[in-house]
C-alpha positions in Angstrom: 170.3 29.4 121.7 170.9 26.5 124.2 167.7 24.9 122.9 167.0 22.1 120.5 163.2 22.6 120.2 161.7 25.0 117.7 161.1 28.4 119.2 158.4 30.9 118.4 159.2 34.5 117.6 158.8 35.8 121.3 161.1 33.2 122.6 163.6 34.0 120.0 164.2 37.4 121.7 165.8 35.7 124.6 168.9 33.4 125.2 168.2 29.9 126.7 165.4 29.2 124.3 162.0 28.6 125.8 163.4 29.2 129.2 164.6 32.6 128.2 161.7 34.6 129.9 162.1 32.9 133.2 165.8 33.3 133.2 165.4 37.0 132.5 163.0 37.4 135.4 165.5 35.7 137.8 168.3 37.9 136.3 166.4 41.0 137.2 165.6 39.8 140.7 169.3 39.1 141.2 170.4 42.4 140.0 168.0 44.2 142.4 169.0 42.0 145.2 172.6 42.6 144.4 172.2 46.4 144.3 170.6 46.4 147.8 173.4 44.1 149.1 176.0 46.3 147.5 174.6 49.4 149.1 174.3 47.9 152.5 177.8 46.5 152.6 179.5 49.8 151.3 177.5 52.2 153.7 177.4 50.0 156.8 180.5 47.9 156.8 183.1 49.6 154.6 182.3 53.3 155.3 184.1 53.3 158.6 187.1 51.4 157.4 187.7 53.7 154.3 190.4 56.4 154.6 188.8 60.0 154.7 190.6 61.0 151.5 189.2 58.1 149.5 185.8 57.8 151.1 183.9 60.0 148.6 185.5 58.3 145.6 184.9 54.8 146.7 181.2 55.7 147.8 180.8 57.3 144.3 182.0 54.3 142.5 179.9 52.0 144.7 176.7 53.9 143.8 177.2 53.6 140.0 176.0 50.0 139.6 173.0 50.3 141.9 171.8 53.6 140.3 172.2 52.3 136.7 170.3 49.1 137.9 167.5 51.2 139.3 167.3 53.4 136.4 167.1 50.7 133.7 165.0 48.2 135.6 161.7 49.9 135.1 162.0 49.9 131.3 163.4 46.3 131.4 160.5 45.0 133.4 158.0 46.9 131.4 159.4 45.5 128.0 159.6 41.9 129.6 155.9 42.2 130.7 154.8 43.4 127.2 156.6 40.5 125.3 155.6 37.8 127.7 152.0 38.9 128.1 151.4 39.0 124.3 152.8 35.5 124.2 150.3 34.3 126.8 147.5 36.3 125.3 147.4 34.3 122.1 144.1 32.5 121.5 144.1 29.6 119.0 140.4 30.4 118.2 141.2 33.9 117.3 144.2 32.9 115.3 142.1 30.4 113.1 139.5 33.0 112.4 142.0 35.6 111.4 143.8 33.0 109.1 140.3 31.8 107.6 139.4 35.6 107.0 142.8 36.2 105.2 142.5 33.3 103.1 138.9 34.2 102.2 139.9 37.8 101.2 142.7 36.3 99.0 140.5 33.8 97.3 137.8 36.4 96.7 140.2 38.8 95.0 141.4 35.8 92.8 137.8 34.9 91.9 137.0 38.7 91.1 140.0 38.8 88.7 138.9 35.6 87.1 135.5 36.9 86.5 137.1 40.0 84.9 139.1 37.9 82.7 136.1 35.8 81.8 134.3 39.0 80.8 137.1 40.1 78.6 137.2 36.8 76.9 133.6 37.0 76.1 134.1 40.4 74.6 137.3 39.6 72.8 135.6 36.4 71.3 132.7 38.6 70.0 135.2 41.1 68.5 137.3 38.4 67.0 134.3 36.6 65.6 133.2 39.9 63.9 136.6 40.5 62.5 137.0 37.1 61.3 133.6 37.2 59.5 134.6 40.4 57.8 138.0 38.9 56.8 139.9 41.6 58.6 141.4 39.6 61.2 142.4 36.5 59.3 146.0 36.0 59.0 146.8 39.2 60.7 148.2 39.9 64.2 147.7 43.6 64.0 144.0 43.7 65.1 144.1 44.3 68.7 141.6 45.7 71.3 144.2 48.3 72.3 147.0 50.1 70.5 150.5 50.1 71.9 150.4 53.8 72.8 147.1 53.4 74.4 148.3 50.6 76.6 151.3 52.7 77.9 149.1 55.8 78.7 146.3 53.9 80.1 148.7 51.8 82.4 150.1 55.2 83.7 146.7 56.4 84.5 146.0 53.3 86.5 149.2 53.6 88.4 148.6 57.3 89.2 144.9 56.7 90.1 144.5 56.2 93.9 141.5 54.0 93.3 143.0 51.5 90.8 146.5 51.5 92.2 145.9 48.7 94.6 144.2 46.6 91.8 147.4 46.7 89.9 149.3 45.3 92.9 146.7 42.4 93.1 147.0 41.7 89.5 150.6 41.5 89.5 150.3 38.4 91.9 147.7 36.9 89.4 150.0 37.7 86.5 152.8 35.9 88.1 150.7 32.7 88.8 150.0 32.5 85.0 153.5 33.4 84.0 154.8 29.9 84.5 158.4 30.4 83.3 158.9 33.7 85.0 159.7 35.6 81.8 157.8 38.6 82.8 155.3 38.0 80.0 152.4 35.4 79.1 153.1 33.3 76.0 150.4 31.7 73.7 151.0 28.3 75.3 150.5 29.8 78.8 147.3 31.7 77.6 145.9 28.3 76.3 146.6 26.8 79.6 144.9 29.6 81.4 141.8 29.2 79.2 141.8 25.4 79.8 141.9 26.1 83.7 139.0 28.3 83.3 137.0 25.6 81.5 137.5 27.3 78.0 138.2 24.6 75.4 139.6 26.5 72.4 141.2 25.4 69.2 144.8 26.6 68.3 143.3 29.2 65.8 140.9 30.5 68.5 143.8 30.8 71.1 145.9 32.6 68.3 143.2 35.1 67.5 142.6 35.9 71.2 146.3 36.2 71.8 146.7 38.6 68.8 143.9 40.7 70.4 145.7 41.0 73.7 149.2 41.5 72.2 148.9 45.3 71.5 152.5 45.8 70.5 152.9 42.7 68.4 155.8 41.5 70.3 154.6 37.8 70.5 153.9 37.9 74.1 151.5 39.7 76.6 153.5 41.7 79.1 152.1 42.9 82.5 151.0 46.3 81.2 148.8 44.7 78.4 147.5 42.2 80.9 146.6 44.8 83.3 144.8 46.9 80.8 142.9 43.9 79.5 141.7 42.9 83.0 140.7 46.4 84.3 139.2 47.4 81.0 135.7 46.3 82.2 135.7 49.1 84.7 134.8 51.5 81.9 132.1 48.9 80.7 130.9 47.6 84.0 127.3 48.4 83.3 127.3 45.6 80.8 128.5 43.1 83.4 125.7 40.5 84.3 126.5 39.3 87.7 124.2 36.3 87.4 126.0 35.3 84.1 129.4 35.6 85.6 128.3 33.6 88.6 127.0 30.8 86.4 130.1 30.7 84.4 132.2 30.4 87.5 129.9 27.8 88.8 130.5 25.7 85.9 134.2 25.6 86.5 133.4 23.5 89.5 130.2 21.7 88.7 131.9 19.3 86.1 128.9 16.9 85.7 126.3 19.7 85.5 124.0 18.3 88.3 123.4 21.6 89.9 125.5 20.9 92.9 129.3 20.8 93.7 130.6 17.9 95.6 134.0 17.8 97.4 135.6 15.7 94.7 134.6 18.3 92.0 135.9 21.2 94.1 139.1 19.3 94.8 139.5 18.5 91.0 139.1 22.1 90.0 141.6 23.5 92.6 144.0 20.6 91.7 143.8 21.6 88.0 144.5 25.3 88.8 147.5 24.4 91.0 149.0 21.9 88.4 148.7 24.6 85.9 150.6 27.0 88.1 153.3 24.6 89.0 153.7 23.2 85.4 
């Protein structure tokens, strides 16, 4: 209010924009000074001139404003000091460190989820290859890693489990980034784009076979429950995870030329591909 410049959250608590805190301080001083003047004038100058029958009433009314001012002023000054001190205590160095830490934690979660998805892709490919060899999976969408009733019960267990409940919340954000049309489900085309972003060049038949393995209910898309069960399935088989193998696959996503090092251009290209896939 009464300010054209952009205000921070502390300044927005006051009127008069960035001058609000100083105006508030001057207002407190004026109220205290006015209360003293009011008491002095009433008890020194007006007391003798007042009629006896009205003296107590006038003196009582004259005390209302100073008493209220003195009662509310300690809390007002305490709150004002708290707000203004927090504003002056901000440190740009600490703010930058906190922001970097938050971004690092978020990126690490995404990388962990992508590694879980990579693990599932390897396992699903082995299962699909075995099924295709035996002729069981060919031309059929009914062969899945999980049955529809298993997905529902397993998802409920994840929600009710205190250790995995926060993982489900993190996966919801990852699922939303892959659900490009905000339909609430991942379609075949979106799965293909996801694999492409992870450096997995698959033919349409391979994408279809993998999609059929994930689509437990045969609805033609992968909803969040199916996606969540797929990603967190490796918790039961985490002993089979090879951290070095996962690290090498994630490294290849950035090391496009395979020279054993990642230059800024390669990193920029990898992140640009992920962002384009998300915004497509």
